[in-house]
N, C-alpha and C positions, 0 to 999 in steps of 0.2 A: 932340849926341852926349854931352855931359856929363850931360844929364837921364837918358839911358839907363843910364849907369854908376851914377848915384845911385840909380835905381830898382832896378838889379841888386844894389847893396849892401844896400838895404832888403830885397829878397827873400831874400838870404842871411842877413841878420841875423834876420829874423822866422822863417825856417825853422829856424834854430838855436835860437831861443827855443821853437819848437814841440817840439823834441826835449828840451831841457833844463828845461822848465817842470815844477815839482813838482806843481802842481794841474792835473788833466786839463781843467777848464773853461777855465783860462787857456791851455792848449795849443790847444784848439779855437778860442779867440778869436784867438790868434796865427796859426793856420792860415787863418782868414778874412782877416786882414790880408795874409798871404802871397799868397793867391789874388787879392786886390785889386791887389797889385803886379803879378801876372801879367796881369791885365786891362789895366793901364796899359801893360805891354810890348806886348800885342796892339794897342792903339791906336797906339802909337808905330810899330809895324811895319806899319801900315795893314791890319790884319785885323780889321775892325769886327765881322764876324759872330762870329768866335771870341771877341772881347771880350764881346759881349752874351751869348753862350751860357755863357761862363765865369762871368759875373756872375750871371746868372739861375739856372743849374742848380747850380753848385758853391757859390757864396756864399749864394744865396737858398734853396736847398732842402736839399742834402745836408748842409752843415755846420750848418745850423740844426737839422736832424734829429739829427745827432751831439750837438749841445749839449743838446737836450731829453733824449736817451737818457742822457747822462752825468749830468744833473741828476736824472733819475728813478732811476738806479742808486744814487746817493749813496755813491760810492766813498770809502773812507778807509783809513788805514794798518792798521787792525785787520783788515779783510777781505782784505788783500793776502797771497797765499800766498808762502811762502818758496821761493826758486828754488834748484834744485840746481846743483851745480858743472857738470853737463853742459849745462844751459841757458845758463849764463854762458859756457862754453867755445864753444858754438855761436854765441853772440852775438859773441864776439871774432873767431872765424873768419869769420863773415859780414861783420863790419866790415872785416876785413883784405882780403877779396875785393873789397868795394866800393871800398876805397882803391886797390887795384891797378887796378881797372877805370877809376876816375876819372883816375888818373895816365896810363894808356894813352890815354884819350880826349883828355886835354889835350895830350899829345905829338902825337897825330895832327892835332888841330885847329891846332896851332901851325905845322905844315908846309903846311897847305892854304891856298888862296886864298879870299878871301871871295866869296860868291855874290851876283851882281848880277842883279836881276830886270829882264827886258825890259819887262814891263807893270807900271807902278806901281800900277794899280788891280786887281791880281790878287785881293786878299783882300776887295774891297768887296762889300757886300750886293747891289748892283745886278748885278754880274757873276755872283754866285752864283745870283741869281734867274733870270737869263737862261739859264744852263746847266741849272738845276734844272727849269725849266718848258719848255725846248725839247728837250734831249737826254734827260733822265731823267723825262719826264712820266709815263710808264706805271708805272715803279717807285714814284714818288712817290704816285700815286693808289692803287696796290695797298697800299702801306704805310698810307695813311690809312684804307682799308677794313679792314685788319687791326687797326689801333688802335681803330676804331669797334666792331668785333666783340668785341674784348677788353674794352672798356668795358661793352658790353651784357652780356657774360658775367659780368663782375665784379658788376654790379648784380643780375643774376639769382641768382648764388650768394649774395649778401648778404641777399636777401629770404628769409623763411621761408615754407614752403609752407602751413602751417596758419593763417597770419595773414590775417585778412580784409582785403580791399582797401578803400582809402579811396573814399568816394563823394563826389561833388560835389553841392551843393545848388543 
């Protein structure tokens, strides 16, 4: 249980560093570390599929894309527009609403009992595969055909009509 609290502390620490970092590249790097701590939480909570998806999709694809876009934009203080008083006031009001929501959520969770799972293997990949390929086989196959047709459509849109086709020798 102490490992869970240590990882939770690291999650909060790195998420605060994301917010307060001056350099946007450092902010994205802190966000990658924050998502890594979330992956560790998923592993501790026996949700291996969510851990793998979080690791591959968020850390491997989306945040690397953010990092490349930030490096390509080359943001600095000279290009930063000045913010009006209305934007700052909206930020303060939004932060206050978030604070009130967090305090209310903490009060509600302090009164509730912890949830105890009956099946300890609920989040395992094996159980997910059984449910996916037994109960949801038709929607799974329809979504795979939809993704295949989208990929073919993207390839067709990317090719130019006037371009000669490659021939094999």
